[in-house]
N, C-alpha and C positions, 0 to 999 in steps of 0.2 A: 844497602845490603838487603838481600832477601833470605828467607828461611826455606830450606827444602823440606821434603817429607820426613827426613830423618832428624830434623831439628837443627841441622848444621847451617851455618851462615855462608853465603857466598856473595860475591860482588854482582852488581846489577848487570854488567856487560858479560859476565861469565856465562849466563844463561843463553843469550843469543849466540855467543861464540861456540858453545857446545853444540847447539842446534845446527849452526852453519857447518861445523866440522863433520858432524854425522851426515848431513845432507851432501856435503862435498864428497865424502867417502863413498856414499851410496851411488852417486852419479859417476864417480871414477870407476867403481867396480863394474857398474853396468856398461861403462864405455869400453871395457876391455874386449868383450865379444863383438861389440860394434866395430871397434878398430880392426879386429881380426877379419871380420866379414868384408869390410870395405877394402882393406889392403889386399885380401885374397882375390876379391873381384877385380881390383886394378891389375894385379899380377896376371890373372887368367886372361883378362881382356888384352893386355899388352902382348902376352904370348900368342894369342890367337891372331892378333894383327901382324905380329912378326912372322908367323907361319904363312900368312897370306902373301906377305912381301917376299918371303923365301921362294914360295911356289911360283909367283909371277917372274921373279928374277931368274930362276933356273930355266923356266920355259922360254923366256926371251933370249937368254944367253945361248941356248942350244940352237934357236932359230937363226941367230946371228952368225954362229960359227960354221954351219953347214958341213958337218962331218959325215963321213961315209958310214954305212951300217956296220961294217967290220970295226972301224975305229970307235963307233958309238958303243958297241958291246964291250970293247976293252976299257973305254972310259967309265962306263957304268959299273963294271966289275971292280975297277980300282976305286971308284966313288963309294961303292957299298962297303968296301973293306976299310977305307980311310975315314968314312963318315957314318959310323954306326947309328948315329942319332937321326940320320935322314937317309932313306933308301929309295932307289928307283928301280922298279922291276917291270918287266915286259908283261903285258896281258894281251889276250887274243882279241877281245871285243870291248867296245866302250860300255861300261856298266850303266844301268839305268838309275842306280842310286846316286843321290847328290853327294857332295863332299861331306865327310863325317869328322866330327871333333869328339875326342874321347879322352878319358883319364884312366891311368893304369898305375898300379904299384908293382914295382919289380926290383930285383936285386941289382944294385949298382956295383959292378966289379971293381971300379976304380976307388970308390970310397968304402967298399965292403960293408954296405948296409942297404936296407930296403928304402927306396925313395919313391916319391910321388912324381909321375910324369904326365904331361898333357900333350896329346898328339893330334895331328891332322892327316887324314887320308883323302887324297884328291887325285884325279886322273888328269895327266898332262899329255900333250901331243908333241912328240919329237920325231922329226923326219916323217911326219904324217902317219905315225904309228902311236897307238895308245900305250902309255906307261903309268903305273901306279906309284905315286909319290907319297911316302910316309915320313913325316917329320915329328920328332918328339923332343920336348924340352923339359928339363927337371924343374919342378916347383919346390920352393922352400917348404920344409916340413911344418905342419900346423902347430905342433907342440913347441917348436923353436920360436915360431912367430908369437904364440901366446906368451911364452916365457919372456921374450924380449919386450913385448908390449906391456905385459904385467909389471916387469921390472922398471921400465921407464915411467909407467903410471904411478907406481909406488913412490918413486923418486920425486915425481912431480907433486904428488900428494904431500910428501914430507916438506918440500919447499913451500907448498901452499899453506900447510898448517903453521910452519915456522913464520911465514909472512903474516898469517892471521894473528899469531901471538904478538908479534912485534907491532903490528898495526893496532891491535886491541889495546896494548899498553900505551902506545903513543896517543891514540884517540882518547883513551880513558883519562890519561894525564892532562891532555889539553882541553878536552871538552868538559870534563868534570872538575876542572880547577876552580871555577866560580862556586860550584856546590861545596867543595871542601873548604873554601875560604868562608863561606856562609856558616858551615858546620863549626869551624874553628871559632868564629865570633860568637856563635850561640853557646859553645862550651865555656867560653870566657865570660859570658854575660852573668852579672850578679845584680839582681834587682835591688839589693840594698845599696849598691853604689850609685844608683840613679843616673848612670851614664847611658846616653843614647847610643844605639848600635848603628854604625854607618856601613852599609854594604857597598862594595865596589860595583861599578857598572860593568855589565857583561855583554858580549856580542850576541848571546843567545837570549831570545825573547822570553822563553819559559823561565829561565833563571832570574831574569829581571822581575818578572811578575811574582815569582816566589819570594824574592827579596823584599819587594814592596809589601806583599801580604804579611810576611813575617815582621817587617818593620812596624806595620800598623798594629799588629797584635802585641808587639813588645811595648809600643807607646801606650796602648790601652791598658796593658798590665801594669806599667809603671804608674800611670795616672790612678788606676784603681787601688794599687798598693799604697800610694801616697795618701789618697783619700782615706783609706782604711787606717793607716798609721795616725793620720791627723785626727780622725774620729775617735780612735781609742785613747790617744793622748788627751784630747779635749774633754772626752766623756769622763775619763778617770780623774782629770783635774777638777772638773765641775762637781764630781761626786764626792770629792774629799770633804768639802764644807758641810753638805747635808748629812753625810755619814757621821762626821765628828759631832754635829749638832744633835743628831738622834742619840748618839752614844752618851753625850753629856747629859741630855734630858733623862735618859734611863738611869744614869748614875744618881741624878738628883732624886728621882722617884724612889730608888732603893734606900736612900738616906732618910726618907720620910718615916717618922715613928708611927704614924697612924696607918701605914701600909700593912694590909693583911698578908698572911703567909701565902695565901692562894695567889694574890697579885704579885708578890715577890717572886714566887716560882715562875709565874708567867713571864715576868721581866727577864729572869735568868734564861729562860728558853729563847727569848727574843735576842738576847745578847750573844748566844752561840752562833747563829747564822750571821749576825751582824759583825762578829769578829772575823768570820771567814770572808765576808764581803769586804771588810777593811783590808784584809790580807791580799785578796784578789786585786782590789783597786790599787794597792801599793805596788804589787808586782807588775801590773799592767803599765803603770807609770814608769817603773824601772825598765821594763822591756822597751817601751817607746823611747826612753832616753838612750838606752844602749844602741838601738837601731839607728837613732839619729846622731850617734857618735858624740854624745854630750859629755863623755868621760875621757877627756883628752890628756889629763894630767898624769904623766908617767913617772914612776920612781922604781928603784930596785927594791923588790918585795921579797922578804924572807918567809917562805911558806911554812916553815916550821913554827915560827912565831904565831902566824895566823891559825895554824892547826891547834896549837896549845890553847890559844884564846877561844877558838870555837868549841873545843872539848870542855873547857871550863864553863862556857855559856850553856852547853847542852848537858852538863853533868847530871842535873836533877832528872832530866828526861831519860838518860841512860840508866841511872839508878832505879828509877821507877819501873823500868822494864827488865831489870836484873840482867843487863847485857854485859858480857865480858868484852872489854875494850883493850886493844893492843896496838902499839905503835912500833913500826920497824923503820928506823931512820938510818939512811946511808949518807954518802956525800951528795950534797945538793946545793947548787949555786943559786944565787938570787935571780929573780926573773923581773925584767923590765915590763911593768904594766901598771894599770890603775889600782891603787890599793883597795879602794872600796869594792871594785868588781872582784878582785881576788878574794876578799873577805866573803862576799856574797857567794862566790863559787864554792868555797870550802864549806860554808854553813849549809848551803843547799845540798851538797853531796852527803854530808854527815847526817843531816835531817832525813834525807831520803833513805839512807842506809838504816837508820834507827827505825823508821816507820815500817820497813820491809823485813826487819829482823824479828823472828819469833821470840817470845819472852824466854829468857834464860839462855839464849844462843850468843854468838860472838860477832864482833866487828874488828877488822884489822885494817890499819892504814899504813901503807908503805910509801916512803918518800926517798927517792934515790935517782941519780943520773937524769935529772930534769924530767922525772916521771912521778906522777901521783896516782896511786892505786888505792881505791876504797873497796874493800870486799866485806861481804856480810852473809851470814847463813840465810838460806831460803829453801822453800819447798818446790816452787815452780818457777820456770823461766818467765821473765817479763816479755810482753809483746814488743818486739823491737821496732816494728813499723810505727807504733803509736807512742814509743817510749819518750821521745823528745818533742812530741807535739803538745801544743797548748791545751790545757784543760783535760789532759789525759790522766785520769785519776785511777790508780790501781789499789788504793786503800780506802777504808771507810773513815779515816780520821777526819774529824770535823774541821780541824785547822789546816788541812791540806788544800791548797788552792789549785793544784793541777798545773802550776806554772814553774815549779822549782827546777825541774830538769830542762824545761824549755829555756829558762834564763841561763842555766849552765851552758847549754848548747850555743846560745847566742853570744855569751861571753867568750867561749872558745873560738867561735867564728870570727868575732871582731879582732881577736889577738892572733889569729893564725895558729891556734893550738888544735890538737887532734883528740877527740874523745871517742871512746869505744866501749862496748858492753859485751860481756861474755857470761855464760852460766855453765859451770863445771863442778861436778861432785857436790851438788846441792849448795853451791856458793855463787853469789852474784859478784861480778867484778866490773867496776867502773874505772877505766884507765884514762889518764890525761897526759899527753906528751907535750911538753912546753917547747 
């Protein structure tokens, strides 16, 4: 699809179709006067030729009959009465002017309207005497011709546009079928599933090249993603031992009686970032395990039990910030999932809510109809684009790893749950539909 100047989308073939339709209409409109001029020229030419034939026929027939002058006068009088469109009148001398062709508009007493006539004046010889032959034939009215041609042209244009529409749809459906198949496979592609995308062979060379290029990019992305996951998992695993070793050594130093207060304070300052590093490392390992689907043990989990357990665990943190905590529990069925991941999800959501709740404000947890909603007071809306990204830290808490919501998002993704965020009336809402 393309975007036009008004910001609206339209299909790729609609642009050429519109241009072809406008071009066809312009050509057909210009063809109307062309048709009229050509048809009018044909009519006039045929009438002139017919007049020439009539003139020659009359002259030859009188030569063959050999009538007397008296009978000729009677015949010509009768002729002029019965054939008003062609008259033969006697003249004294042969004129020096050649035959003349003319057009005239005069009243047609039979049709009671003004009509256009084309005539021929020529001198013929009967019984060796000159006579003036005048032949007139009615020409169809120009406005009638234009109307008929215009009507036919519009009908033809309608058939043309209708054909364009049908052909456009037919061609679009057939020619672009490989493209839509490719698009469908790309929409279904999930890098976490590590499934290779196989594109169907197309008769169109450009689509085959497109599929080959996309396939190469997907394979590169999968390889890079796997290498990244492997690196994160390996790095986090290798960091566990030195971090634990450093932490234990610091604990031993703190227990030394000869340690001065200055060095004790310094060690305490070192332990704060070390604690955060430990938390980050632990969460990175957890993310790697979730992405690698290492939590396959499923059981029916009661989220109310997990919620109560999490509230007890974070009770001191809630009391410290003087937060009002409320639970609203409705009918809620158990959910089939990994219990450890469910506990992690609830703990991370509550921890996130506590961190973002101003001191003395409130947190509400609702659990009903397979929906978990955690809402808390807040002053400003969180940045949605970065909300579930890794290491996106929106608080200054030293214990915040920046991975809590990213882990929640990944747990929801692995289980097919839906998580959403809203901010209304100075309140943050995180909703999970199981």
